[in-house]
C-alpha positions as CSV (number, residue, x, y, z in Angstrom):
1,M,32.4,-7.8,9.6
2,L,29.6,-6.9,7.3
3,N,27.3,-9.7,8.2
4,F,27.8,-8.8,11.8
5,T,27.0,-5.3,11.2
6,L,24.0,-6.0,9.0
7,L,22.8,-8.6,12.0
8,V,23.3,-5.8,14.7
9,L,21.2,-3.4,12.3
10,G,18.5,-5.9,11.8
11,V,18.1,-6.6,15.6
12,V,18.1,-3.0,16.2
13,T,15.3,-2.5,13.7
14,V,13.1,-5.4,14.3
15,Y,13.4,-5.2,18.3
16,P,11.2,-2.4,18.9
17,F,8.5,-4.3,17.0
18,V,8.9,-7.6,18.8
19,W,8.6,-5.8,22.0
20,M,5.6,-3.8,21.1
21,F,4.0,-7.1,19.7
22,L,4.6,-9.0,23.1
23,S,3.7,-6.0,25.1
24,S,0.5,-5.9,23.5
25,F,-0.4,-8.9,25.5
26,K,0.6,-7.4,29.0
27,P,-1.5,-5.2,31.4
28,N,-0.6,-1.8,31.7
29,K,1.0,-2.2,35.2
30,E,3.5,-4.7,33.6
31,I,4.1,-2.3,30.5
32,L,4.9,0.4,33.0
33,A,7.0,-1.6,35.4
34,F,10.6,-0.4,36.5
35,D,12.0,-4.2,35.9
36,Q,11.0,-4.5,32.3
37,K,10.9,-8.1,30.7
38,L,10.6,-9.0,27.0
39,F,8.0,-11.6,27.5
40,P,4.7,-11.2,29.5
41,E,4.3,-13.2,32.8
42,A,1.0,-14.5,31.0
43,F,-0.1,-13.9,27.5
44,L,-3.6,-12.1,27.8
45,I,-5.9,-10.7,25.3
46,D,-7.5,-8.3,27.3
47,N,-6.0,-5.7,25.5
48,Y,-7.2,-6.6,22.2
49,I,-10.9,-7.0,23.5
50,R,-10.8,-3.6,25.1
51,M,-9.5,-1.9,22.3
52,N,-12.3,-3.2,19.8
53,K,-14.9,-2.8,22.6
54,N,-14.0,1.0,23.3
55,F,-13.4,1.9,19.7
56,Q,-14.8,-0.6,17.1
57,F,-11.1,-0.9,15.8
58,M,-12.1,-4.2,13.7
59,D,-14.7,-2.4,12.0
60,L,-11.8,0.4,10.8
61,F,-9.6,-2.5,10.2
62,F,-11.9,-4.0,7.5
63,N,-12.7,-0.6,5.9
64,S,-9.2,-0.2,5.3
65,I,-8.6,-3.7,3.9
66,F,-11.4,-3.2,1.6
67,I,-10.3,0.4,0.3
68,T,-6.7,-0.9,-0.1
69,V,-7.2,-4.1,-1.9
70,V,-9.7,-2.5,-4.2
71,T,-7.5,0.7,-4.9
72,T,-4.5,-1.8,-5.3
73,L,-6.2,-4.0,-7.8
74,I,-7.2,-0.9,-9.9
75,V,-4.0,0.9,-10.0
76,V,-2.1,-2.4,-10.5
77,Y,-4.6,-2.9,-13.8
78,T,-4.7,0.7,-15.0
79,S,-0.6,0.8,-14.7
80,T,-0.1,-2.3,-16.5
81,I,-2.5,-1.5,-19.4
82,C,-1.1,2.0,-19.8
83,G,2.4,0.6,-19.4
84,F,1.7,-1.7,-22.2
85,V,0.4,0.9,-24.7
86,L,3.4,3.2,-23.9
87,S,6.1,0.5,-24.3
88,K,4.5,-1.6,-27.3
89,Y,2.5,0.8,-29.3
90,K,4.0,3.3,-31.7
91,F,1.9,6.4,-32.1
92,K,2.2,10.1,-32.6
93,G,2.7,12.1,-29.2
94,R,3.6,8.8,-27.6
95,N,6.9,10.3,-25.8
96,L,4.9,13.5,-25.1
97,L,2.1,11.4,-23.2
98,F,4.9,9.6,-21.4
99,G,6.6,12.7,-20.3
100,F,3.3,14.1,-18.9
101,V,2.8,10.9,-16.9
102,L,6.5,11.4,-15.8
103,S,5.7,15.2,-14.8
104,T,2.8,14.2,-12.6
105,M,5.4,12.4,-10.2
106,M,7.2,15.7,-9.7
107,I,4.0,17.7,-8.1
108,P,3.9,17.5,-4.7
109,W,0.8,15.6,-3.1
110,S,0.2,18.6,-1.0
111,V,-0.4,20.8,-4.1
112,T,-3.2,18.7,-5.5
113,I,-5.2,18.5,-2.0
114,I,-7.4,21.7,-2.6
115,P,-8.0,21.1,-6.2
116,K,-9.0,17.4,-5.4
117,Y,-10.9,18.4,-2.1
118,T,-13.0,21.0,-4.2
119,M,-13.7,18.6,-7.0
120,I,-15.0,15.7,-4.8
121,E,-17.1,18.4,-2.9
122,A,-18.8,19.5,-6.3
123,F,-19.5,15.7,-7.4
124,G,-21.1,15.1,-4.3
125,W,-18.6,12.4,-3.1
126,M,-18.0,13.6,0.2
127,D,-18.4,11.0,3.0
128,S,-18.0,8.4,0.3
129,Y,-15.7,5.7,-0.8
130,K,-15.7,6.9,-4.2
131,A,-13.7,10.1,-2.7
132,L,-11.0,7.6,-1.7
133,I,-10.9,5.2,-4.8
134,I,-11.4,7.2,-8.0
135,P,-8.7,9.9,-7.6
136,A,-6.2,7.2,-7.0
137,M,-7.3,4.9,-10.0
138,F,-4.1,6.1,-12.0
139,S,-0.7,6.3,-10.9
140,G,2.2,8.1,-12.8
141,F,4.7,6.0,-10.7
142,G,3.0,2.6,-11.5
143,I,2.8,3.5,-15.2
144,F,6.4,4.4,-15.2
145,M,7.4,1.3,-13.4
146,M,5.2,-1.0,-15.5
147,K,6.3,0.7,-18.8
148,Q,9.9,-0.1,-18.0
149,Q,8.9,-3.8,-17.0
150,I,6.9,-4.4,-20.3
151,E,9.8,-3.1,-22.2
152,T,11.8,-6.1,-21.3
153,I,9.4,-8.3,-23.1
154,P,10.7,-9.1,-26.5
155,D,8.3,-7.8,-29.4
156,E,8.8,-11.3,-31.2
157,I,6.5,-13.0,-28.6
158,L,3.9,-10.7,-29.3
159,E,4.1,-10.7,-32.8
160,A,4.1,-14.5,-33.0
161,T,0.9,-14.3,-30.8
162,R,-0.7,-12.0,-33.3
163,I,0.3,-14.2,-36.1
164,D,-1.6,-16.8,-34.4
165,G,-4.7,-14.9,-34.4
166,A,-4.8,-13.6,-30.9
167,N,-6.3,-10.1,-30.3
168,E,-4.9,-7.4,-28.2
169,F,-7.0,-8.4,-25.2
170,Y,-5.8,-11.9,-25.1
171,I,-2.2,-10.7,-25.4
172,F,-2.4,-8.2,-22.5
173,H,-4.3,-10.8,-20.3
174,K,-2.4,-14.0,-21.1
175,I,1.0,-12.8,-22.2
176,I,1.5,-9.4,-20.9
177,L,0.2,-9.7,-17.2
178,P,2.0,-13.3,-16.5
179,L,5.6,-12.1,-17.8
180,S,5.1,-8.9,-15.8
181,K,4.5,-10.5,-12.4
182,N,7.3,-8.9,-10.8
183,G,6.7,-5.5,-11.8
184,I,2.9,-5.9,-10.8
185,S,4.3,-7.5,-7.2
186,S,6.3,-4.1,-6.8
187,I,3.6,-1.7,-7.7
188,A,1.0,-3.7,-5.6
189,I,3.2,-3.5,-2.6
190,F,3.9,0.2,-3.0
191,Q,0.4,1.0,-3.6
192,F,-0.8,-1.0,-0.7
193,L,1.4,0.9,1.5
194,W,0.7,4.3,0.3
195,T,-3.2,3.5,0.9
196,W,-3.0,1.7,4.1
197,E,-1.0,4.4,5.5
198,D,-2.7,7.6,4.2
199,F,-4.3,9.6,7.1
200,L,-4.9,13.0,5.5
201,W,-7.2,12.3,2.5
202,P,-9.5,10.0,4.4
203,Y,-9.5,12.4,7.2
204,L,-10.6,15.2,5.0
205,V,-13.1,13.3,3.1
206,I,-14.5,10.9,5.3
207,N,-16.9,12.2,8.2
208,S,-18.7,9.2,9.2
209,Q,-17.2,7.0,12.1
210,D,-18.4,3.7,10.5
211,K,-16.9,4.6,7.1
212,Q,-13.5,5.8,8.5
213,L,-10.2,3.8,7.8
214,L,-7.7,2.5,10.2
215,A,-5.0,5.2,9.9
216,V,-7.3,7.8,11.0
217,G,-8.9,5.7,13.6
218,L,-5.4,4.7,15.0
219,K,-4.6,8.5,15.4
220,M,-7.9,9.2,17.0
221,F,-7.6,6.0,19.5
222,N,-3.9,7.4,20.4
223,G,-5.5,10.8,21.5
224,Q,-8.4,9.4,23.4
225,Y,-6.7,6.5,25.1
226,S,-3.1,7.6,25.2
227,T,-2.5,6.2,28.4
228,D,-3.8,2.8,27.8
229,Y,-0.7,1.6,26.7
230,G,-1.6,-2.1,26.2
231,S,-4.6,-1.2,24.1
232,L,-2.4,1.2,21.9
233,F,0.2,-1.4,21.3
234,A,-2.6,-4.0,20.3
235,A,-4.1,-1.4,18.1
236,T,-0.7,-0.9,16.3
237,T,0.0,-4.3,16.0
238,I,-2.9,-5.0,14.1
239,S,-2.3,-2.1,12.1
240,I,1.1,-3.4,10.6
241,L,0.1,-7.1,10.1
242,P,-1.2,-6.8,6.7
243,V,2.0,-4.9,5.8
244,L,4.2,-7.5,6.9
245,F,1.9,-10.3,5.4
246,I,2.0,-8.5,1.8
247,Y,5.7,-7.9,1.7
248,T,6.5,-11.3,3.2
249,I,4.6,-13.1,0.3
250,F,5.9,-10.9,-2.4
251,Q,9.4,-10.2,-1.3
252,K,11.1,-12.1,-4.1
253,Q,9.0,-10.4,-6.7
254,F,9.3,-7.0,-5.3
255,I,13.0,-7.3,-5.2
256,A,13.1,-8.4,-8.7
257,G,11.0,-5.9,-10.1
258,I,12.5,-2.9,-8.7
259,A,15.9,-4.5,-10.2
260,A,14.5,-4.8,-13.5
261,S,13.0,-1.2,-13.8
262,A,16.1,0.2,-12.5
263,V,18.3,-1.8,-15.1
264,K,15.8,-0.9,-17.9
265,G,15.6,2.9,-16.7
């Protein structure tokens, strides 16, 4: 009974995405036809061509890929190194510092918009990718997750490596990073999703069309071409492909990382 229920829920969840993907190859008259069919009469790429021609959608796609990948890599690295310091080094004020990190997770994101916008404007970073990358370089959630993950690594391994003459740089890159791959995968997926789907902040700080990101472009496309359903489905299909790709690759590590952090916490 449980398996059947899960199967039904899975089908209900996945079916709209399958229908959207297949409809992206249909002409609009077929999408709006009263007698609906799941598969198109002929698989056409006209919607994808028209979408890119009218809106330079692929330029926005690659802008988002660049910003998302760079931001995710930076957040993963900073979260891991901060988690390493907070979990394996004993120093005065460590718990206070970790408490401060946790407190940043309790502040609603909307509260920080005006101060961040004011600082970005004062620094002259408006309409620049620095306005998207630099404020996102450190993640309280990422530091918390990696601290929990790295605490599961036995101290004996690190001490043995130090006795063999390894410095902290070597320990971090050759011991901590490989043994933290599950936590890193979890942080990478979360950060990738948050950056990829972020609409409001890029909309506020990026003014040039050629620098804009996909989430903003998709909203603008929906406003200007709301009746061109085929192109809209094509644009939406392209926007979710990277998310599906990343999650499919790192699914096992993602689940293992979340489970390890939850158990440790």
